[in-house]
N, C-alpha and C positions, 0 to 999 in steps of 0.2 A: 504494500500500500504506500502511496506517495506520502512524503512528509507534509505537515500542514503548510509549510512555506512554499511547496511546489504548486504555486497558483496556476501555472500554465496548463498543467495536466488536469486540474479541477475544472478550469474554464473550458478546455477542449471537450472533456467528458460531458459537461453541462450543455454545451452547444449541440453536441451530437444527439443527446437524449431529449432535450427540451425544444430546441429549434428545428432540428432535422427529423425528429420523431423516431429515432432509432430505438430499438429495444435494448435492454441492459446487456443481453447476450451479444448483440451486434456491436455495442460500444466496447465491450470487453475484448472482442476479436480485433477491432480496429486499433485499440490501444495496447493489445497484447497483455491483458491483465485478466485476472479471474473475475467471474461475475460478482462474487461476494465483495471483491475490492471495489468494483464499480458502484455497487450499492452504497458502500461506505463513503466513497468519494462524492456521490450525489448528496448524501446526507450532510457531508462537510460543506458542500457548496451552499446549502441552505443555511447551515449554522453560521457560516462566515459572511452571509449577506451577499454572496456572489449571485445567488439565485433567489428571487423573491416571488412567492406565489400569491396571486391575488384572485379571489373568487368573486365574480360578478354575477349576482343573482338578479335577473331581469324582473323577477316577480317580488323581490324584496322591497322593503321600504325605501323611498328616495332618500338621498343624502342631503343634509341641509348645510348651507354655507353661512356660518354665524357672522362672519365679517360683513358680508353683503347685507344680512338682516339688520345688523346694528346700524350700518350706514343708511339704509332706507328708512328705518324708524326715525333716525335723527333728521334726515333731509325732509321728510314729509309728515312728521309728527304722528306717525302711525302707532296704534296701540300694540299691534302684534304683526310680525312679518314672518312668512315661511318662504325661503328661497331654496329651491330644490333642483336636484338633477339625479338621473339614474343612468348607469352604464348602458351604452348601446340602446338608449331609449329616447324617443322624441320628447322635447320639453313638455308638450301638452299632456303626454302620458304621465310624466312625473308629477305635474301639477294636478292632474286628475286624481291620482292616488293620495296625494297629500291633502288636497281639498276635501276628499271623501273622509279622510281621517279626522280632519277638523270638524266636519259636520257630525260625524259619529260621536265625537267627544261632547259637542255642544247639545246634541239632540236630547239627551237625558236631562239637561239642565234648563231648558226653555219650554215655555208653554205654547209657542207659536213660531213657525218658520215660513218666510216668504221666499219665493224663488223667481228669477227672471228667465231669460232665454239665452241662446247662443251655443256655439260649438263647444266651448270650454265648459260651460255649465252642464251641457249634456254629458260630456266626458266624465265630469266629476260624479254626476248622479249614477252613471253606468258603473263606476268603481265602488259605489257605496254598497256595503254588505247588508243583508237583511237583518233587521233588529226587531225585537218584540218589546217595545217600550210600554211601561205602565206608570202613569197615564201616558197616552200618546199625545204628541203636540198637534196643534192645528197646522195644516199645511195649506198655504194660500198662494195664488199667483200674484206677483207684483205688477203684472202687465197682461193685457189681453192675449188671445191666442192667434197663431197663424201657422199653417201647415209647413211653410218654408222656414220658419224661425224657431218653433218650439216643439217639434215632434220628432220622435225617433223613426227609424225605418219601419218599425212595427206599426206605426200609426199612433202609439201612445204618446201623450203629452208629457213634458218634463215634470210637471207638478204631480201628475198621477203616478209616475214611476217613483218619484221621491217619496210620496206618501206610502206606496206599497212597500218600499224598502224600510220604512220606519214603522210599519204595521199600523199606519194611520189611514184616514179617509181624506181624500183631496177635496177641497172646496173649489169649484170650477167657476171661472169667469166666462160666461157664454157670450163673448163678444170679441171682435177682431182687435188686434193690438194697434194697428195703424189704419187710419181712414183718410179718404181724400177730402173730407169736408170737416171743418172745425165745428160747424153747426151740428153735424151728426154726432161728433164726439160729445158735445154738450148735452144733446138729447139722450144719448145712451147713459151718460153718467147720472142723469136724473131718474133713470129707471131703478126702482128699488132693488131688484134682483142683481143689478150690476153695481150700483152705488154702494150697497151694503158690503159686497165682497171687497171692493176697493178700500172702503173705510176700515174694514178689518185688516186688510193687507198693510195699510199704513201704520198699524199699531202692533205689528209682529215684533218679537224680541230679537229675532235673528233674520237678516235678509241675505240671501246668496245671489250675487249678481255677476254677470259677465261684464267685461269692460271692452267696448268697441273702439276702433280707430277708423277715422273717415276713409272710405274707399277700400276697406279691408273686410273680408268675410261678410258678416250680416249687415253692416252699415249701409252699403249700397242698396241692399234689398229694402231696408227701412225707407230710404229716400224714394225708391221707385214706387213703393206702395202708397206714398203720399201724393203722387201724381202732381208735383208742384208745377205751376205755370213758369214760363220763362222769367217773368218778373219776380215771382216768389223764389225761384232758384237763385236769381241774382241777389235778392235781399238776404237769402240764407248764406250765400258764399261771402257776402260783404261782412258778415259777423265773424269771419275767420274760424269756422268750426274745426275741431281736431278729433273729437271722440264722442262717445255716447255711453250712457248707462240707462237701462230700462227704456230705451228708445228716445231718451232726452239728450240732446246734444249740448256740448260745452265747448268753450274756446280754450286757447292755449293757457290762459290765466286761471282756468277753472271756473269761469263765470257761465252759468246756464244761459242758453240762448232762448229768446222769446219767439214771437211769430216769425215765419209761418209754421215752423216745424213743431213747436211746443204744443200748438193747438190741435195737432193731428194725431196725437198719441193717447190711447186709452190705457193709462197706467198710474201708479202712485206718482205724485209730483216730486220734484227735486227737493223741495222744502220738507216734504214728508219723509223722504229717505234720510235726510239729515237728522231727523228726530228719532229714528229707529236706534235702539240701544247698541246694536252691533251689526254693521254691514260688512259682510265678507266678500271681497272682490277677488276674482280668479282670472288670470290671463297668462298666455304663453306666446312666445315668439317675438323677435325683435321688431317685426313689422308693425306690431301694435304699440310700440313705444310712444309715438306722438299722442295718441288718444289716451293711453294709460297715464301719461304724465299730466295731461290736462285734468283728468278725473281725480288723480291724487291731489292736485293743487286745489280742487274744489272742497276738500275736506270731508267728502261723503263716505270715504272708505275708512273703516276702523282697523280691519284685519285684512291682510293681503297674502295671496299665494301666487308666486311667480316662479318661472324657471330662471336659471342662472344667467342665461344669455340676455333675457329681457331685463333682469335686474341690473346687469352691468350697463346696458344701453340707457336705462333710466338715469342712473347715476352720472353717466357721461354727459347726457343732455342737461341734467339739472345743474 
C-alpha cells in the first residue's frame, strides 16, 4: 500500500475509479496493486479530502441562503424571507417546495387563508401535502376566476385544490377576475353572493399571492382580458407600470396604479391587502425582477419566497 504522502498514486486511483468509472479490480490491474490496496487507497482519498462526495437529493428540501435572506429583509423591511435553491432543479420548483412548507406551517395557526393566481402559486399548491386540520381554516379566493389564470390542467381551480389539501371547503367567487367594463365590475361587487366573498377575503389572516412582472407570464393575459382602448392603453403605459399582484398593477416606486386598469379587476383592493396580517409572496426567475421589486417597495409583502437567482437580481437592482 502506498504511503500517505504518495499523493500521486491516490489521485490516479481516484480519477480512474470516480471519473472514469473503472471498477476496483480494473484500477488494481492498471496500477499493479491488489484490490484490497485499492480499496484502502480510495478510503484514504476521502479521508484526506482529495475526494469529496456530495449527495444531491432532487426531492429533498431546498437549501436556503441566509446571507441573501438577511440582505433582502434589510433592503425591503420584510418580516421573513426564504431564498432557496435545489441541485439540478429549476428555481420555480425550489420555490414551490419551500412555499408549500411555509403554508403547511402556517395553516394550523390561522383561521383563514386567501389565495390568488399565477404559475408560481399553482406550483406551490401542487407541492402542498394533504393535511387533516382541526379546525380547518376558511379558504377564500382573493380574486375572481379565469380558466387561463387560475386553473390546473385538470380543470380544478387553485382555491379548490388548496382547500382539498388542507381538508377544508373552498369558498368560491363565481365571477371573472378581469372584465372589460368598470361598470360591470361595480355591478358585480354589489351582488351579495360576490361582495360577501370579497369582504371575507379581505379579512383573511394569511394571503398567498403570486407577484407578476409586466409583459411576463400572466400579466399580458390580464391586460388582454381588459380589452383596453388605444387611449386607455396609452394612459396605462404613461403610469410606468412594472408589476402586479392580484391583478392590480404598481409602478417602479411601489405606488398602485389607478384607472383604467384598477377599475377592471374583481379582487381585494390594494389597501385591503395591506391590512391583511401576513401576505406571503412567491416568485421565481430573474425575468420577474422589475415587477417583484416594485411590489416589494409597495410594502404589501410581509413574507417572501424567492429563488437565489431572483434574489441576487433584486439586490443588484435595489
